[in-house]
N, C-alpha and C positions, 0 to 999 in steps of 0.2 A: 505493500500499499505506499501511497505517496503521503508525504509530511501534510499535515492539515486537512485530510481528507474528512468530510463530515457527511452525515445522513441529512436528509431533508429537514429535519428538526434542529438542527445545528449541533448535535452531539457527535463526538468523536466515535469512529467505528473500532470495532475489536481490531487489535493489532496494529493501530496507527503508529507512527514514529514522529518524533518531534524533528524540527529542522536540523538538530545537529546528529541525527541518526538514532538517539537514544529511544527505547520504546517510552510511549506515553503511559504513565503510570494512572490506575483508576482505584477509586475507593471500592474496597471489597463489599461495602455495605450496599451503597446506592448506585455505583457504576460511574459515577461522575469522574471526570479526567481531572488531573492536577491543573489544568488550565481553568476549569469551571469553578474551582474552590479555592479559598484563601490559603489553607494549610493541608497538606496530606501528611500524615504521620504513618511511618512504615514500621512493621512488625516482621517476624520471621515468615516471609511470603505472603504476607496480607498488608494491606493499608487502610486506614480510616481518616475521613476528611473531618475538618473542624465542624461542619453542619452535622454530621452523624453523631461526633461527640457531643455537641450541644443537646441534639434530641435525645440521647441516651441518659444525659446527666438530668433533663427534664423529667423523663419517664422515672428514673429511680428517685429523683427528689420527690415526685408526685406521689409514687408508691410509698416512701417512707412517711411522707405527711398523712397519707391517708390510713396507714397501718398504726402508727404510732405517733400520736399528737405530741407527746413529750419525748421526742427523739432527742437523745444525748450523744455527743460524739465519743462518749465512754463506752457506747455500745456499737462499735463499727461493725458493719457487715464485713465478714471474711470474704476474700476473692471467690471463693467457692460459691459462697451465697449470691454474689453479685453475678456471677457466671450462670448460675441456676436461674436467677431472675431474669437475665437476658435471653436465655434459652426458652423462656415462655413467649418472647416477641420475636426472635430471630430464629431461623431455620438454618442449621448447618453453621459454617464460618466460625469453627471452634477456636482455631488460632486468634481470630480477630477478637472473638468474646473474652478469652483469656487475657489477651493483651489489654483490652479495655477494663476488665474486671481489676486486674493489677493497677492501672493506671489511676483508676477512680478510688480503689482503696488508699492507693498512696497520696491522692489529693486529700482525702478526707483525714488522713494520719497529720499531713501538713498544716491543715487547718486547725486540727485538735492542738498542735503544739505552739501555733501563733498566739 
């Protein structure tokens, strides 16, 4: 494929390459290309964009607010619990869910220590 090839809706097609010859990276969750998002974070063989991270944080925050009104950062959900929660909404993508679960857990730990 040629660099910059797009479908009729403006989205990059599978396997497109950038002008420098490198493969165009895409979010493993929403399939948006690195050109369509502000930030694309890579894990082992997976990528997640800033938009999907924000959506996941909103989903988790909403669930935590709904299940425990008196949520305290002393009771952090473990990465496994976060992964299991994400599995209720996302099919497959286990590597991405693991990476995100650890990132969210570490984020909450940083908040707790501040």
